[in-house]
C-alpha positions as CSV (number, residue, x, y, z in Angstrom):
1,M,0.0,0.0,0.0
2,D,1.0,3.6,-0.5
3,K,2.5,5.3,2.6
4,K,0.1,7.7,4.2
5,N,-0.9,8.9,7.6
6,Y,-3.7,6.6,8.8
7,T,-6.0,7.6,11.6
8,I,-7.7,5.3,14.0
9,K,-11.0,5.8,12.0
10,D,-9.2,4.8,8.8
11,I,-8.0,1.6,10.4
12,A,-11.4,0.9,11.9
13,R,-13.1,1.3,8.5
14,M,-10.6,-1.0,6.8
15,A,-11.0,-3.7,9.5
16,G,-14.7,-3.4,9.7
17,V,-14.8,-2.6,13.4
18,S,-15.4,0.5,15.6
19,A,-12.7,3.1,16.4
20,G,-13.0,2.2,20.0
21,T,-12.1,-1.4,19.3
22,V,-9.0,-0.3,17.3
23,D,-8.0,1.9,20.2
24,R,-8.3,-1.0,22.7
25,V,-6.1,-3.2,20.4
26,M,-3.5,-0.6,19.9
27,H,-3.2,0.1,23.6
28,N,-3.5,-3.5,24.7
29,R,-6.5,-2.9,26.9
30,G,-8.2,-6.3,26.3
31,E,-12.0,-6.7,25.9
32,V,-11.5,-7.8,22.2
33,S,-12.3,-11.2,20.8
34,E,-9.6,-13.2,19.1
35,A,-11.2,-12.9,15.7
36,T,-11.5,-9.1,16.0
37,L,-8.0,-8.8,17.3
38,K,-6.7,-10.7,14.2
39,K,-8.6,-8.5,11.8
40,V,-7.2,-5.3,13.3
41,Q,-3.6,-6.7,13.5
42,K,-3.9,-7.8,9.8
43,V,-4.7,-4.2,8.7
44,L,-1.9,-2.8,10.9
45,K,0.5,-5.1,9.3
46,E,-0.7,-4.3,5.8
47,I,-0.3,-0.6,6.2
48,D,3.0,-1.0,8.2
49,Y,1.5,1.1,10.9
50,H,3.9,2.7,13.5
51,P,2.4,4.8,16.2
52,N,3.7,8.4,16.8
53,M,5.2,7.8,20.2
54,F,6.0,11.5,20.6
55,A,2.3,12.4,20.2
56,I,1.2,9.6,22.5
57,G,3.6,10.7,25.1
58,L,2.4,14.3,25.0
59,A,-1.2,13.2,25.2
60,A,-0.7,11.0,28.2
61,K,-2.0,12.3,31.4
62,K,0.1,10.0,33.7
63,R,3.0,11.5,35.6
64,Y,6.2,9.6,35.7
65,Q,8.6,9.7,38.6
66,I,12.3,8.6,38.2
67,A,14.5,8.2,41.3
68,C,18.3,8.8,40.8
69,L,20.6,7.2,43.3
70,I,24.1,8.7,42.9
71,P,27.0,9.8,45.1
72,A,26.9,13.2,46.8
73,H,29.2,15.7,45.1
74,Q,30.6,19.2,44.8
75,E,30.3,21.5,41.8
76,G,32.9,20.5,39.2
77,D,33.5,16.9,40.2
78,Y,32.7,13.7,38.3
79,W,29.2,13.1,39.8
80,H,28.3,16.8,39.4
81,S,28.6,16.2,35.7
82,V,26.4,13.1,35.9
83,A,23.8,15.1,37.7
84,Q,23.9,17.9,35.1
85,G,23.3,15.3,32.4
86,I,20.3,13.9,34.3
87,E,18.9,17.4,34.8
88,K,19.4,18.2,31.1
89,A,17.3,15.1,30.1
90,A,14.7,15.8,32.7
91,L,14.2,19.3,31.3
92,E,13.7,18.0,27.8
93,L,11.2,15.4,29.0
94,R,9.1,17.7,31.1
95,P,6.4,18.0,28.4
96,F,5.9,14.2,28.9
97,N,5.2,14.6,32.7
98,V,8.5,13.1,33.6
99,S,10.3,14.3,36.7
100,V,13.4,13.1,38.6
101,E,14.3,13.1,42.3
102,F,17.8,12.6,43.6
103,I,18.9,10.4,46.5
104,Y,22.5,11.0,47.5
105,Y,24.9,8.7,49.3
106,V,28.6,9.0,50.3
107,H,30.7,7.0,47.9
108,A,32.6,4.1,49.4
109,H,30.6,4.4,52.7
110,E,28.6,1.2,53.0
111,S,26.1,2.5,55.6
112,S,25.4,5.6,53.5
113,Y,24.8,3.6,50.4
114,S,22.6,1.2,52.3
115,K,20.5,4.1,53.6
116,G,20.2,5.4,50.0
117,C,19.0,2.0,48.8
118,D,16.4,1.9,51.7
119,A,15.2,5.4,50.7
120,L,14.8,4.3,47.0
121,R,12.9,1.1,48.1
122,N,10.4,3.2,50.0
123,M,9.6,5.6,47.1
124,E,6.6,5.2,44.8
125,I,8.4,5.5,41.5
126,D,8.1,4.4,37.9
127,A,11.8,3.8,37.2
128,A,15.3,4.3,38.7
129,L,18.7,5.4,37.6
130,I,21.4,3.9,39.9
131,A,25.1,4.5,40.3
132,P,25.9,1.2,42.1
133,N,28.6,0.9,44.7
134,F,28.4,-2.2,46.9
135,E,27.5,-5.5,45.2
136,K,25.5,-7.0,48.0
137,E,23.3,-4.0,48.7
138,T,22.8,-3.4,45.0
139,T,21.7,-7.0,44.3
140,E,19.2,-6.8,47.2
141,L,17.8,-3.5,45.9
142,A,17.5,-4.9,42.4
143,A,15.5,-7.9,43.7
144,V,12.9,-5.6,45.3
145,L,12.6,-3.4,42.2
146,Q,12.2,-6.5,40.0
147,T,9.4,-7.7,42.3
148,R,7.7,-4.4,42.0
149,K,8.3,-4.4,38.2
150,V,10.2,-1.1,38.4
151,P,12.8,-0.9,35.6
152,Y,16.3,0.4,36.6
153,I,19.4,1.4,34.7
154,F,23.0,1.4,36.0
155,V,25.5,4.1,35.1
156,D,29.3,4.3,35.6
157,L,29.6,0.7,36.9
158,N,27.7,-2.5,36.0
159,I,26.8,-5.1,38.6
160,E,26.0,-7.9,36.1
161,G,24.2,-10.2,38.6
162,A,21.7,-7.4,39.4
163,R,20.3,-7.6,35.9
164,A,19.7,-4.0,35.1
165,L,17.5,-3.1,32.1
166,K,20.6,-1.3,30.7
167,Y,24.1,-0.3,31.6
168,I,25.6,3.0,30.4
169,G,29.3,3.4,31.1
170,Q,32.7,2.2,30.0
171,D,34.0,-1.3,29.7
172,S,36.1,-1.0,32.9
173,H,38.4,-3.9,32.1
174,M,39.2,-2.7,28.6
175,S,39.6,0.9,29.9
176,G,42.4,-0.4,32.2
177,Y,44.0,-2.4,29.4
178,I,44.1,0.6,27.2
179,A,45.5,2.8,30.0
180,A,48.4,0.3,30.4
181,K,49.1,0.3,26.7
182,L,49.1,4.1,26.6
183,L,51.3,4.5,29.7
184,M,53.9,1.9,28.7
185,Q,54.7,3.8,25.5
186,S,56.8,6.0,27.8
187,Y,58.6,3.0,29.5
188,R,62.4,2.8,29.5
189,E,64.3,-0.2,30.8
190,G,64.8,-0.1,34.6
191,Q,61.9,2.2,35.4
192,K,59.4,1.1,38.0
193,L,55.6,1.3,37.6
194,V,53.4,2.6,40.5
195,L,49.7,1.7,41.0
196,F,48.3,4.5,43.1
197,L,45.3,3.0,44.8
198,V,42.4,4.6,46.6
199,N,41.6,2.2,49.4
200,G,42.9,-1.3,49.4
201,K,42.4,-3.8,46.6
202,D,40.1,-5.9,48.8
203,N,37.8,-3.1,49.7
204,P,34.2,-4.0,48.5
205,A,33.5,-0.4,47.6
206,E,36.2,-0.3,44.9
207,I,34.7,-2.6,42.3
208,Q,35.5,-0.1,39.5
209,M,39.1,0.3,40.5
210,I,39.6,-3.5,40.7
211,R,38.2,-4.1,37.2
212,R,40.4,-1.4,35.7
213,M,43.4,-2.7,37.6
214,E,42.8,-6.2,36.3
215,G,42.6,-4.9,32.7
216,F,45.8,-2.9,33.3
217,M,47.7,-5.8,34.7
218,Q,46.6,-8.1,31.9
219,Y,48.4,-5.9,29.4
220,I,51.5,-5.5,31.7
221,N,51.7,-9.3,32.2
222,E,51.3,-9.9,28.4
223,S,53.7,-7.2,27.2
224,F,56.0,-6.1,30.0
225,P,56.3,-9.1,32.4
226,Q,59.8,-7.8,33.5
227,V,58.7,-4.5,34.8
228,R,58.6,-4.1,38.6
229,V,55.2,-3.0,39.8
230,L,54.8,-1.1,43.1
231,E,51.7,-0.1,45.0
232,F,50.9,3.0,47.0
233,V,47.6,3.5,48.8
234,L,46.4,7.1,48.8
235,N,44.8,8.6,51.9
236,K,41.8,10.4,50.5
237,D,40.9,12.0,53.8
238,N,44.3,13.4,55.0
239,T,46.4,14.9,52.2
240,T,49.1,16.1,54.8
241,T,49.8,12.5,55.8
242,D,49.5,11.5,52.1
243,Y,52.3,14.0,51.1
244,E,54.6,12.8,53.9
245,A,54.1,9.2,52.8
246,L,54.6,10.1,49.1
247,E,57.8,12.0,50.0
248,N,59.2,8.8,51.7
249,F,58.0,6.6,48.9
250,F,59.8,8.6,46.1
251,K,63.0,8.8,48.2
252,N,63.0,5.1,48.5
253,H,62.1,4.6,44.8
254,P,63.7,7.3,42.7
255,D,63.2,5.2,39.6
256,A,59.4,5.1,40.0
257,E,58.8,7.0,36.8
258,L,55.5,5.7,35.6
259,G,52.2,5.8,37.5
260,I,48.5,5.4,37.2
261,V,45.5,6.4,39.5
262,F,42.5,4.3,38.6
263,N,39.9,7.1,39.4
264,S,39.5,10.9,39.4
265,R,42.0,11.4,42.3
266,V,45.1,11.7,40.1
267,Y,45.2,15.3,41.3
268,Q,46.4,14.0,44.7
269,V,49.6,12.7,43.1
270,G,49.9,15.5,40.6
271,N,49.6,18.2,43.3
272,F,52.3,16.4,45.3
273,L,54.6,16.3,42.3
274,R,54.1,20.0,41.7
275,E,54.6,21.1,45.3
276,S,57.7,18.9,45.8
277,G,59.3,19.9,42.5
278,R,59.2,16.4,41.1
279,K,57.9,15.0,37.8
280,M,57.3,11.5,36.6
281,E,58.0,10.3,33.1
282,A,54.3,9.6,32.7
283,L,51.3,9.7,35.0
284,I,47.8,8.8,33.9
285,G,44.4,9.1,35.6
286,Y,40.7,9.3,35.0
287,D,38.1,12.1,34.6
288,L,38.2,15.7,33.4
289,L,38.0,17.5,36.7
290,D,39.3,21.1,36.4
291,K,42.1,20.3,38.9
292,N,43.1,17.2,36.8
293,T,43.1,19.1,33.5
294,D,45.1,22.0,35.0
295,L,47.8,19.5,36.2
296,M,47.8,18.0,32.7
297,K,48.3,21.3,31.0
298,A,51.2,22.0,33.5
299,G,52.9,18.8,32.6
300,Y,52.4,16.8,35.8
301,V,49.7,14.4,34.4
302,K,50.4,13.1,30.9
303,Y,47.1,11.5,30.0
304,L,43.5,11.5,31.3
305,I,40.8,9.0,30.3
306,G,37.4,10.6,29.9
307,Q,34.2,8.7,30.6
308,R,31.6,11.3,29.4
309,P,29.8,11.4,32.8
310,G,27.2,14.0,31.7
311,L,26.3,11.9,28.7
312,Q,25.9,8.8,31.0
313,G,23.3,10.6,33.1
314,Y,21.6,12.1,30.1
315,R,21.3,8.8,28.2
316,G,20.2,7.0,31.3
317,I,17.2,9.2,31.8
318,R,16.4,9.2,28.1
319,A,16.5,5.4,28.0
320,L,14.2,5.0,31.0
321,C,11.8,7.4,29.3
322,E,11.9,5.5,26.1
323,Y,11.1,2.3,28.0
324,V,8.5,3.5,30.5
325,V,6.8,6.4,28.7
326,F,7.1,5.4,25.0
327,K,7.0,1.6,25.6
328,Q,10.0,1.0,23.4
329,N,12.7,-1.7,23.8
330,V,16.2,-0.6,24.8
331,L,19.5,-2.3,24.3
332,S,21.0,-3.9,27.4
333,A,24.3,-1.9,27.2
334,R,25.6,1.3,25.9
335,F,29.3,1.5,26.3
336,M,30.8,4.9,26.5
337,P,33.9,5.7,24.4
338,I,37.2,5.4,26.1
339,D,38.4,9.0,25.4
340,I,42.2,9.7,25.7
341,L,43.0,13.3,26.5
342,M,46.3,15.1,26.6
343,K,47.2,18.7,26.9
344,E,47.3,19.1,23.1
345,N,43.6,18.2,22.6
346,I,41.9,18.9,25.9
347,D,40.7,22.3,24.8
348,Y,38.7,20.8,21.9
349,Y,36.8,18.2,24.0
350,F,33.2,18.5,24.9
351,E,30.2,16.2,25.7
352,F,27.3,18.2,24.5
353,D,26.9,20.6,21.6
């Protein structure tokens, strides 16, 4: 048939039924016999009918509430960018009666994350966007949401066993692998490699760090098995103590020339290098915080890996809206690009037009 815009009345006339019957079929509201259902479906197939989801969404009277469980943050940090992306999507979706509400927790604090999960459990919501932290609490929360048939999406980190509708973020293992390949381009024989860790490797809050480190060490073991790898645990609460420990570390290991921080806290090492008058051959970290990019431009950090946090938040809310409001299927994963930034290209980088 020729392509044209068919109305419900057109479809009803072609199927030999009432417009009300077509409306019930199209919106899956039952009260239609099997024979009538097949007649309407046959016409819809013949005309290759696709509903205008935009118009349907605008016409809907239902209000949709999306809860966003993410870490508390300050302006300019990683999670602030995620929140900005969420708010940008929420503003665009306001005509469809979509609103978002934030629940904040302190990253890497189990009791705070648990309270955030409890708060989300007690809300009457249509969907949830979650930045997961601890696996046990996340899995328990997911089980409750599944029972209530509340769809949820993970951003930044995927807890595979929790079976989110969709994950939006980087492939953490591959990100670490690429970071190692990039860093080791600067390697010279005899240099030591330092893994700057935030919390210990066995800390259940550091799933993301562990996955990146596993990818990183896979490349090292494959390509540079001879290099000596050192570890230094950063103190994220006391930079004075941190600086003293770093001073002793570099005195004892003057050939520690290559380093990586597996999250946004590369500024802790970079600031120490600047204040102590030291430089490493190459230091790499994650996330485009202003203090990280400033250190990169000054030459203390060689590379930063960007994760597009704003886009993660934005696409997470958009995907939930597509699924809940427009009744569309969504892909189970949307991996963010692994962006490699250096001082020569950082000024040209942006997430949104």
